[in-house]
KOLFI-526257 format. One record per residue: residue number from 1; residue in three letters; chain; x, y, z of N, C-alpha, C in turn. Coordinates in nm, 3 decimals, padded with zeros to 5 digits. Example, Ala and Ser with C-alpha at 12.3 -4.5 7.8 and 13.67 -1.06 7.14 Angstrom:
   nr  rest  kette     n.xx     n.yy     n.zz    ca.xx    ca.yy    ca.zz     c.xx     c.yy     c.zz
    1   ALA      A   01.319  -00.569   00.780   01.230  -00.450   00.780   01.320  -00.330   00.780
    2   SER      A   01.285  -00.225   00.708   01.367  -00.106   00.714   01.290   00.003   00.787
END
This chain:
   nr  rest  kette     n.xx     n.yy     n.zz    ca.xx    ca.yy    ca.zz     c.xx     c.yy     c.zz
    1   UNK      A  -04.238   06.948   02.778  -04.298   06.823   02.821  -04.438   06.853   02.874
    2   UNK      A  -04.535   06.776   02.833  -04.671   06.799   02.881  -04.697   06.719   03.008
    3   UNK      A  -04.803   06.760   03.077  -04.837   06.694   03.203  -04.987   06.692   03.222
    4   UNK      A  -05.032   06.615   03.318  -05.173   06.604   03.352  -05.187   06.626   03.502
    5   UNK      A  -05.303   06.674   03.543  -05.327   06.699   03.685  -05.428   06.597   03.739
    6   UNK      A  -05.397   06.544   03.856  -05.482   06.445   03.920  -05.513   06.487   04.063
    7   UNK      A  -05.625   06.436   04.115  -05.661   06.453   04.255  -05.647   06.315   04.320
    8   UNK      A  -05.564   06.307   04.424  -05.544   06.183   04.499  -05.621   06.198   04.630
    9   UNK      A  -05.718   06.111   04.653  -05.803   06.119   04.771  -05.778   05.999   04.862
   10   UNK      A  -05.761   06.028   04.991  -05.735   05.925   05.091  -05.857   05.904   05.181
   11   UNK      A  -05.863   05.789   05.247  -05.967   05.762   05.347  -05.956   05.866   05.458
   12   UNK      A  -06.068   05.901   05.519  -06.071   06.005   05.624  -05.982   05.975   05.744
   13   UNK      A  -05.964   05.848   05.776  -05.885   05.813   05.895  -05.736   05.792   05.864
   14   UNK      A  -05.693   05.830   05.745  -05.551   05.814   05.708  -05.466   05.915   05.785
   15   UNK      A  -05.364   05.870   05.854  -05.275   05.963   05.925  -05.203   06.055   05.826
   16   UNK      A  -05.182   06.179   05.866  -05.120   06.277   05.777  -04.980   06.235   05.734
   17   UNK      A  -04.906   06.164   05.821  -04.771   06.122   05.783  -04.772   06.023   05.667
   18   UNK      A  -04.879   05.944   05.653  -04.892   05.851   05.540  -04.913   05.931   05.411
   19   UNK      A  -04.996   06.033   05.419  -05.021   06.120   05.303  -04.894   06.194   05.265
   20   UNK      A  -04.823   06.247   05.365  -04.698   06.319   05.340  -04.596   06.229   05.270
   21   UNK      A  -04.587   06.104   05.313  -04.492   06.009   05.252  -04.529   05.984   05.106
   22   UNK      A  -04.659   05.969   05.078  -04.704   05.946   04.941  -04.671   06.067   04.853
   23   UNK      A  -04.689   06.188   04.908  -04.656   06.309   04.832  -04.505   06.316   04.804
   24   UNK      A  -04.424   06.280   04.901  -04.278   06.282   04.882  -04.236   06.182   04.774
   25   UNK      A  -04.300   06.066   04.772  -04.270   05.967   04.668  -04.306   06.023   04.530
   26   UNK      A  -04.421   06.090   04.521  -04.463   06.149   04.393  -04.363   06.256   04.349
   27   UNK      A  -04.321   06.343   04.443  -04.225   06.448   04.409  -04.092   06.390   04.364
   28   UNK      A  -04.050   06.280   04.425  -03.922   06.219   04.388  -03.925   06.163   04.246
   29   UNK      A  -04.047   06.145   04.192  -04.061   06.092   04.056  -04.095   06.202   03.956
   30   UNK      A  -04.073   06.329   03.995  -04.093   06.441   03.902  -04.228   06.507   03.907
   31   UNK      A  -04.313   06.469   04.000  -04.446   06.528   04.012  -04.440   06.657   04.094
   32   UNK      A  -04.537   06.745   04.070  -04.544   06.871   04.143  -04.676   06.876   04.221
   33   UNK      A  -04.668   06.893   04.352  -04.788   06.903   04.436  -04.844   07.045   04.421
   34   UNK      A  -04.970   07.055   04.381  -05.033   07.186   04.361  -05.110   07.233   04.484
   35   UNK      A  -05.176   07.141   04.551  -05.260   07.178   04.665  -05.278   07.056   04.755
   36   UNK      A  -05.284   07.081   04.885  -05.310   06.974   04.982  -05.447   07.000   05.044
   37   UNK      A  -05.530   06.897   05.047  -05.665   06.906   05.104  -05.666   06.842   05.242
   38   UNK      A  -05.715   06.917   05.342  -05.716   06.864   05.479  -05.849   06.883   05.551
   39   UNK      A  -05.944   06.952   05.492  -06.067   06.981   05.565  -06.181   06.886   05.527
   40   UNK      A  -06.248   06.910   05.417  -06.362   06.825   05.382  -06.320   06.691   05.324
   41   UNK      A  -06.198   06.685   05.276  -06.143   06.560   05.224  -05.994   06.558   05.253
   42   UNK      A  -05.934   06.441   05.250  -05.790   06.430   05.270  -05.727   06.389   05.137
   43   UNK      A  -05.626   06.463   05.095  -05.559   06.428   04.972  -05.482   06.545   04.917
   44   UNK      A  -05.453   06.536   04.788  -05.377   06.643   04.724  -05.399   06.644   04.574
   45   UNK      A  -05.370   06.760   04.515  -05.371   06.778   04.371  -05.227   06.771   04.325
   46   UNK      A  -05.203   06.698   04.218  -05.066   06.677   04.173  -05.057   06.688   04.021
   47   UNK      A  -04.954   06.757   03.974  -04.926   06.767   03.832  -04.821   06.661   03.798
   48   UNK      A  -04.856   06.575   03.704  -04.772   06.460   03.672  -04.725   06.469   03.527
   49   UNK      A  -04.593   06.465   03.504  -04.546   06.461   03.365  -04.605   06.337   03.296
   50   UNK      A  -04.643   06.352   03.170  -04.708   06.242   03.099  -04.626   06.114   03.099
   51   UNK      A  -04.494   06.125   03.100  -04.412   06.004   03.100  -04.398   05.943   03.239
   52   UNK      A  -04.462   06.003   03.340  -04.453   05.951   03.477  -04.590   05.923   03.538
   53   UNK      A  -04.693   05.914   03.455  -04.830   05.893   03.505  -04.839   05.767   03.591
   54   UNK      A  -04.767   05.664   03.554  -04.772   05.539   03.632  -04.700   05.549   03.765
   55   UNK      A  -04.636   05.663   03.793  -04.565   05.680   03.920  -04.660   05.702   04.037
   56   UNK      A  -04.786   05.736   04.009  -04.883   05.753   04.117  -04.930   05.615   04.161
   57   UNK      A  -04.869   05.566   04.265  -04.901   05.431   04.311  -05.024   05.429   04.399
   58   UNK      A  -05.101   05.324   04.385  -05.215   05.304   04.474  -05.162   05.262   04.610
   59   UNK      A  -05.240   05.290   04.711  -05.204   05.260   04.849  -05.332   05.215   04.917
   60   UNK      A  -05.321   05.132   05.018  -05.442   05.080   05.084  -05.532   05.191   05.140
   61   UNK      A  -05.476   05.309   05.166  -05.555   05.420   05.221  -05.611   05.513   05.114
   62   UNK      A  -05.577   05.490   04.988  -05.626   05.577   04.881  -05.764   05.532   04.836
   63   UNK      A  -05.854   05.629   04.829  -05.990   05.603   04.782  -05.993   05.611   04.629
   64   UNK      A  -05.926   05.714   04.573  -05.930   05.734   04.429  -05.813   05.820   04.381
   65   UNK      A  -05.775   05.798   04.257  -05.684   05.885   04.184  -05.759   05.920   04.057
   66   UNK      A  -05.802   06.047   04.047  -05.887   06.088   03.937  -05.827   06.206   03.863
   67   UNK      A  -05.849   06.210   03.733  -05.805   06.325   03.655  -05.880   06.449   03.704
   68   UNK      A  -05.807   06.558   03.722  -05.866   06.684   03.766  -05.937   06.747   03.646
   69   UNK      A  -06.052   06.805   03.670  -06.126   06.868   03.562  -06.226   06.967   03.616
   70   UNK      A  -06.291   07.035   03.526  -06.389   07.136   03.563  -06.515   07.069   03.618
   71   UNK      A  -06.565   07.124   03.728  -06.688   07.076   03.789  -06.785   07.193   03.793
   72   UNK      A  -06.909   07.169   03.754  -07.010   07.275   03.759  -07.128   07.232   03.844
   73   UNK      A  -07.203   07.331   03.890  -07.323   07.300   03.967  -07.447   07.302   03.879
   74   UNK      A  -07.430   07.346   03.756  -07.542   07.354   03.662  -07.516   07.260   03.545
   75   UNK      A  -07.613   07.176   03.517  -07.600   07.088   03.401  -07.621   07.166   03.273
   76   UNK      A  -07.569   07.119   03.165  -07.588   07.184   03.036  -07.710   07.122   02.969
   77   UNK      A  -07.793   07.206   02.912  -07.912   07.158   02.842  -07.870   07.083   02.715
   78   UNK      A  -07.920   06.964   02.699  -07.888   06.885   02.581  -07.988   06.905   02.468
   79   UNK      A  -08.107   06.949   02.504  -08.212   06.969   02.404  -08.242   07.117   02.392
   80   UNK      A  -08.266   07.161   02.267  -08.304   07.300   02.245  -08.452   07.313   02.280
   81   UNK      A  -08.484   07.425   02.342  -08.623   07.444   02.384  -08.696   07.528   02.284
END
């Protein structure tokens, strides 16, 4: 079974118990928590089976649920020099 990885980001003032509850709900639906973020941002990385993608529910404290991907600090040149 294939899966996708997402980053779930919460508002800075979200209590940790609210985040913990959201993670438990995700795990109960077959998701795997990969990493929990608590310093510069609040949230977690989660691996979601493709047939359970809709199990990541929005919550009033969630800022975003985004597909995880590679981030670089250098842009790629689009034009040949």
